[in-house]
DOSEMAR-538376 format. One record per residue (C-alpha): residue number from 0; residue in one letter; y negated, x negated, z negated. Coordinates in Angstrom, 2 decimals. Last residue first. Layout:
DOSEMAR-538376
<site pos="NUM" code="A" Y="Y" X="X" Z="Z"/>
...
end
This chain:
DOSEMAR-538376
<site pos="187" code="K" Y="-23.04" X="-18.73" Z="19.38"/>
<site pos="186" code="I" Y="-26.78" X="-18.17" Z="19.22"/>
<site pos="185" code="H" Y="-28.93" X="-19.21" Z="16.24"/>
<site pos="184" code="N" Y="-31.60" X="-17.71" Z="14.05"/>
<site pos="183" code="G" Y="-32.87" X="-19.87" Z="11.19"/>
<site pos="182" code="T" Y="-36.40" X="-19.42" Z="12.49"/>
<site pos="181" code="W" Y="-36.74" X="-23.14" Z="13.16"/>
<site pos="180" code="D" Y="-40.35" X="-24.18" Z="13.09"/>
<site pos="179" code="G" Y="-41.75" X="-25.71" Z="16.27"/>
<site pos="178" code="E" Y="-45.18" X="-24.10" Z="15.95"/>
<site pos="177" code="N" Y="-44.31" X="-21.75" Z="18.82"/>
<site pos="176" code="T" Y="-41.45" X="-20.47" Z="16.68"/>
<site pos="175" code="F" Y="-37.90" X="-21.82" Z="17.15"/>
<site pos="174" code="L" Y="-34.52" X="-20.24" Z="17.95"/>
<site pos="173" code="N" Y="-31.39" X="-22.45" Z="17.81"/>
<site pos="172" code="Y" Y="-28.89" X="-22.48" Z="20.65"/>
<site pos="171" code="G" Y="-25.17" X="-22.79" Z="21.19"/>
<site pos="170" code="E" Y="-22.72" X="-24.87" Z="23.24"/>
<site pos="169" code="N" Y="-22.32" X="-27.35" Z="20.35"/>
<site pos="168" code="L" Y="-25.24" X="-29.76" Z="20.97"/>
<site pos="167" code="D" Y="-27.72" X="-27.22" Z="19.48"/>
<site pos="166" code="P" Y="-29.63" X="-26.33" Z="22.65"/>
<site pos="165" code="C" Y="-33.24" X="-25.18" Z="22.13"/>
<site pos="164" code="L" Y="-34.37" X="-21.56" Z="22.28"/>
<site pos="163" code="Y" Y="-38.03" X="-20.54" Z="22.41"/>
<site pos="162" code="K" Y="-40.62" X="-18.52" Z="20.58"/>
<site pos="161" code="G" Y="-44.18" X="-18.16" Z="21.84"/>
<site pos="160" code="T" Y="-43.60" X="-14.40" Z="22.33"/>
<site pos="159" code="W" Y="-44.17" X="-14.62" Z="26.09"/>
<site pos="158" code="V" Y="-45.03" X="-11.20" Z="27.49"/>
<site pos="157" code="G" Y="-42.65" X="-9.81" Z="30.10"/>
<site pos="156" code="E" Y="-42.60" X="-6.15" Z="29.15"/>
<site pos="155" code="V" Y="-39.10" X="-6.49" Z="27.62"/>
<site pos="154" code="T" Y="-40.65" X="-9.16" Z="25.40"/>
<site pos="153" code="F" Y="-40.27" X="-12.78" Z="26.37"/>
<site pos="152" code="E" Y="-38.50" X="-15.74" Z="24.74"/>
<site pos="151" code="N" Y="-38.61" X="-19.18" Z="26.41"/>
<site pos="150" code="Y" Y="-35.32" X="-20.92" Z="27.15"/>
<site pos="149" code="T" Y="-34.38" X="-24.62" Z="26.78"/>
<site pos="148" code="N" Y="-31.80" X="-26.37" Z="28.98"/>
<site pos="147" code="F" Y="-33.92" X="-29.52" Z="29.21"/>
<site pos="146" code="S" Y="-36.20" X="-27.75" Z="31.72"/>
<site pos="145" code="S" Y="-36.95" X="-24.02" Z="31.53"/>
<site pos="144" code="K" Y="-34.68" X="-21.00" Z="31.26"/>
<site pos="143" code="V" Y="-36.19" X="-17.53" Z="30.74"/>
<site pos="142" code="Y" Y="-35.20" X="-15.56" Z="27.63"/>
<site pos="141" code="Y" Y="-35.08" X="-11.81" Z="27.31"/>
<site pos="140" code="G" Y="-36.32" X="-8.85" Z="25.29"/>
<site pos="139" code="T" Y="-35.28" X="-6.16" Z="22.82"/>
<site pos="138" code="W" Y="-32.63" X="-4.16" Z="24.70"/>
<site pos="137" code="D" Y="-31.21" X="-1.75" Z="22.10"/>
<site pos="136" code="G" Y="-27.48" X="-2.27" Z="21.39"/>
<site pos="135" code="G" Y="-27.71" X="-1.22" Z="17.72"/>
<site pos="134" code="T" Y="-27.11" X="-4.85" Z="16.70"/>
<site pos="133" code="N" Y="-30.27" X="-5.89" Z="18.57"/>
<site pos="132" code="F" Y="-30.20" X="-6.89" Z="22.24"/>
<site pos="131" code="S" Y="-31.37" X="-10.00" Z="24.09"/>
<site pos="130" code="L" Y="-30.97" X="-10.75" Z="27.79"/>
<site pos="129" code="L" Y="-30.52" X="-14.36" Z="28.92"/>
<site pos="128" code="I" Y="-32.09" X="-15.27" Z="32.29"/>
<site pos="127" code="Q" Y="-32.03" X="-18.44" Z="34.44"/>
<site pos="126" code="Q" Y="-28.30" X="-18.85" Z="35.10"/>
<site pos="125" code="C" Y="-27.97" X="-15.09" Z="35.65"/>
<site pos="124" code="A" Y="-27.91" X="-11.95" Z="33.47"/>
<site pos="123" code="M" Y="-26.32" X="-13.92" Z="30.63"/>
<site pos="122" code="S" Y="-26.03" X="-11.41" Z="27.82"/>
<site pos="121" code="I" Y="-27.04" X="-12.06" Z="24.20"/>
<site pos="120" code="Y" Y="-26.21" X="-9.79" Z="21.30"/>
<site pos="119" code="G" Y="-27.95" X="-9.29" Z="17.96"/>
<site pos="118" code="I" Y="-28.32" X="-9.68" Z="14.21"/>
<site pos="117" code="L" Y="-24.85" X="-10.88" Z="13.15"/>
<site pos="116" code="K" Y="-24.98" X="-12.56" Z="9.76"/>
<site pos="115" code="D" Y="-24.69" X="-16.34" Z="9.75"/>
<site pos="114" code="E" Y="-26.94" X="-16.71" Z="6.65"/>
<site pos="113" code="K" Y="-29.69" X="-18.23" Z="8.84"/>
<site pos="112" code="D" Y="-29.50" X="-15.24" Z="11.23"/>
<site pos="111" code="F" Y="-26.97" X="-14.76" Z="14.01"/>
<site pos="110" code="L" Y="-27.27" X="-13.91" Z="17.70"/>
<site pos="109" code="F" Y="-24.02" X="-13.41" Z="19.63"/>
<site pos="108" code="T" Y="-22.69" X="-14.44" Z="22.98"/>
<site pos="107" code="G" Y="-21.69" X="-12.50" Z="26.08"/>
<site pos="106" code="H" Y="-19.00" X="-10.63" Z="27.89"/>
<site pos="105" code="W" Y="-19.27" X="-6.88" Z="28.42"/>
<site pos="104" code="V" Y="-16.31" X="-5.06" Z="29.95"/>
<site pos="103" code="P" Y="-16.38" X="-2.26" Z="27.37"/>
<site pos="102" code="N" Y="-20.11" X="-1.67" Z="28.00"/>
<site pos="101" code="K" Y="-22.00" X="-1.39" Z="24.68"/>
<site pos="100" code="P" Y="-23.15" X="-5.01" Z="25.03"/>
<site pos="99" code="H" Y="-25.15" X="-4.19" Z="28.20"/>
<site pos="98" code="L" Y="-24.89" X="-6.66" Z="31.09"/>
<site pos="97" code="A" Y="-22.08" X="-4.63" Z="32.71"/>
<site pos="96" code="N" Y="-24.61" X="-1.77" Z="33.07"/>
<site pos="95" code="A" Y="-26.69" X="-3.45" Z="35.71"/>
<site pos="94" code="F" Y="-29.34" X="-0.69" Z="35.88"/>
<site pos="93" code="M" Y="-30.40" X="-0.42" Z="32.23"/>
<site pos="92" code="P" Y="-29.30" X="-4.01" Z="31.74"/>
<site pos="91" code="N" Y="-31.98" X="-5.20" Z="34.18"/>
<site pos="90" code="L" Y="-31.18" X="-8.47" Z="35.91"/>
<site pos="89" code="V" Y="-29.87" X="-6.85" Z="39.14"/>
<site pos="88" code="E" Y="-32.74" X="-4.33" Z="38.90"/>
<site pos="87" code="C" Y="-35.54" X="-6.91" Z="39.12"/>
<site pos="86" code="L" Y="-38.89" X="-5.61" Z="37.83"/>
<site pos="85" code="K" Y="-38.05" X="-5.14" Z="34.14"/>
<site pos="84" code="P" Y="-35.60" X="-8.03" Z="34.42"/>
<site pos="83" code="N" Y="-38.47" X="-10.39" Z="35.32"/>
<site pos="82" code="L" Y="-37.34" X="-13.76" Z="36.65"/>
<site pos="81" code="A" Y="-37.62" X="-12.78" Z="40.35"/>
<site pos="80" code="P" Y="-41.06" X="-11.37" Z="39.48"/>
<site pos="79" code="N" Y="-42.51" X="-14.91" Z="39.15"/>
<site pos="78" code="S" Y="-46.12" X="-14.56" Z="37.96"/>
<site pos="77" code="Q" Y="-45.42" X="-12.26" Z="34.99"/>
<site pos="76" code="P" Y="-41.92" X="-13.71" Z="34.65"/>
<site pos="75" code="N" Y="-43.32" X="-17.16" Z="33.81"/>
<site pos="74" code="I" Y="-40.98" X="-20.03" Z="34.61"/>
<site pos="73" code="T" Y="-42.64" X="-20.89" Z="37.95"/>
<site pos="72" code="Q" Y="-46.05" X="-20.38" Z="36.37"/>
<site pos="71" code="N" Y="-45.86" X="-23.62" Z="34.39"/>
<site pos="70" code="K" Y="-48.95" X="-23.79" Z="32.13"/>
<site pos="69" code="I" Y="-48.52" X="-20.44" Z="30.36"/>
<site pos="68" code="P" Y="-44.75" X="-20.61" Z="30.76"/>
<site pos="67" code="N" Y="-44.64" X="-23.91" Z="28.75"/>
<site pos="66" code="L" Y="-41.52" X="-25.97" Z="29.42"/>
<site pos="65" code="A" Y="-42.99" X="-28.18" Z="32.15"/>
<site pos="64" code="D" Y="-46.18" X="-28.50" Z="30.05"/>
<site pos="63" code="N" Y="-44.34" X="-30.41" Z="27.32"/>
<site pos="62" code="H" Y="-46.16" X="-30.60" Z="23.96"/>
<site pos="61" code="M" Y="-46.49" X="-26.90" Z="23.09"/>
<site pos="60" code="P" Y="-43.35" X="-26.20" Z="25.11"/>
<site pos="59" code="N" Y="-41.30" X="-28.38" Z="22.72"/>
<site pos="58" code="L" Y="-37.91" X="-29.74" Z="23.89"/>
<site pos="57" code="N" Y="-39.10" X="-33.09" Z="25.24"/>
<site pos="56" code="W" Y="-41.28" X="-33.16" Z="22.13"/>
<site pos="55" code="N" Y="-38.32" X="-34.22" Z="20.03"/>
<site pos="54" code="F" Y="-39.54" X="-34.44" Z="16.44"/>
<site pos="53" code="K" Y="-41.03" X="-30.96" Z="15.94"/>
<site pos="52" code="P" Y="-38.73" X="-29.76" Z="18.79"/>
<site pos="51" code="N" Y="-35.63" X="-30.36" Z="16.59"/>
<site pos="50" code="I" Y="-32.43" X="-31.05" Z="18.53"/>
<site pos="49" code="G" Y="-32.66" X="-34.86" Z="18.31"/>
<site pos="48" code="S" Y="-34.07" X="-34.57" Z="14.79"/>
<site pos="47" code="N" Y="-30.70" X="-33.45" Z="13.42"/>
<site pos="46" code="F" Y="-30.85" X="-32.45" Z="9.74"/>
<site pos="45" code="E" Y="-33.35" X="-29.54" Z="9.83"/>
<site pos="44" code="P" Y="-32.28" X="-28.90" Z="13.41"/>
<site pos="43" code="N" Y="-28.80" X="-27.87" Z="12.21"/>
<site pos="42" code="I" Y="-26.18" X="-28.37" Z="14.95"/>
<site pos="41" code="K" Y="-24.94" X="-31.80" Z="13.74"/>
<site pos="40" code="Q" Y="-25.53" X="-30.72" Z="10.11"/>
<site pos="39" code="N" Y="-22.57" X="-28.31" Z="10.26"/>
<site pos="38" code="H" Y="-22.30" X="-25.98" Z="7.28"/>
<site pos="37" code="S" Y="-25.72" X="-24.27" Z="7.34"/>
<site pos="36" code="P" Y="-25.83" X="-24.64" Z="11.08"/>
<site pos="35" code="S" Y="-22.62" X="-22.57" Z="11.33"/>
<site pos="34" code="L" Y="-20.39" X="-22.98" Z="14.39"/>
<site pos="33" code="N" Y="-18.22" X="-25.66" Z="12.68"/>
<site pos="32" code="L" Y="-17.84" X="-23.14" Z="9.84"/>
<site pos="31" code="D" Y="-15.48" X="-21.06" Z="12.03"/>
<site pos="30" code="L" Y="-14.92" X="-17.65" Z="10.40"/>
<site pos="29" code="L" Y="-18.46" X="-17.04" Z="9.10"/>
<site pos="28" code="P" Y="-19.76" X="-18.82" Z="12.25"/>
<site pos="27" code="N" Y="-18.27" X="-16.00" Z="14.40"/>
<site pos="26" code="H" Y="-18.07" X="-17.01" Z="18.09"/>
<site pos="25" code="K" Y="-14.27" X="-16.79" Z="18.49"/>
<site pos="24" code="Q" Y="-14.12" X="-13.51" Z="16.60"/>
<site pos="23" code="F" Y="-17.00" X="-11.94" Z="18.47"/>
<site pos="22" code="G" Y="-15.40" X="-12.25" Z="21.87"/>
<site pos="21" code="P" Y="-12.27" X="-10.36" Z="20.81"/>
<site pos="20" code="Q" Y="-14.35" X="-7.63" Z="19.05"/>
<site pos="19" code="C" Y="-16.85" X="-6.60" Z="21.73"/>
<site pos="18" code="F" Y="-19.00" X="-3.96" Z="20.00"/>
<site pos="17" code="A" Y="-19.51" X="-6.13" Z="16.93"/>
<site pos="16" code="T" Y="-19.66" X="-5.76" Z="13.17"/>
<site pos="15" code="S" Y="-18.59" X="-2.14" Z="12.88"/>
<site pos="14" code="S" Y="-15.13" X="-3.03" Z="14.26"/>
<site pos="13" code="T" Y="-14.87" X="-6.00" Z="11.92"/>
<site pos="12" code="V" Y="-15.67" X="-4.09" Z="8.76"/>
<site pos="11" code="V" Y="-13.53" X="-1.08" Z="9.57"/>
<site pos="10" code="A" Y="-10.51" X="-3.15" Z="10.68"/>
<site pos="9" code="V" Y="-10.79" X="-5.48" Z="7.64"/>
<site pos="8" code="F" Y="-10.88" X="-2.48" Z="5.26"/>
<site pos="7" code="L" Y="-7.90" X="-0.81" Z="6.99"/>
<site pos="6" code="L" Y="-5.86" X="-4.01" Z="6.82"/>
<site pos="5" code="L" Y="-6.73" X="-4.41" Z="3.11"/>
<site pos="4" code="A" Y="-5.74" X="-0.82" Z="2.39"/>
<site pos="3" code="L" Y="-2.46" X="-1.22" Z="4.34"/>
<site pos="2" code="K" Y="-1.69" X="-4.48" Z="2.53"/>
<site pos="1" code="K" Y="-2.40" X="-2.84" Z="-0.83"/>
<site pos="0" code="M" Y="-0.01" X="0.00" Z="0.00"/>
end
């Protein structure tokens, strides 16, 4: 009876945690501590200056014009409509349904907070665009790729938030503010 209750509890908790269960398990930093910046200093920008834009200006759009969408119009969706999911239906999850995390065939990655709790979903619309969703499946914005494999965050309307993703050396990303401060959010 205890095994059945435990199995039922685990099933309820894990099914409510993510729409796409098999993909979530292999990306979950609570299950694999190697994926957790709080347990793996190699992917934590507070311990690894090579992945921290405060110390590595190659990754910082405030110090590298090639990464800044205000100064580099080719990576700005307001001046380059091909990068704007609101204007380009093949990138828009409201038209390209397979990009939406509520779709049963969805494949993507997951957004976690500093405590490794799930706070969102990330879909790769194309090599240049990552779509962002909250845990309720609402489309909240997107990221546009720049040099050095970084991505700038934009609202659904195409306004740069000033935030950006930097690679974490373990096939994931950390999210930073425009001041270069790590938000604690990370993608796995």
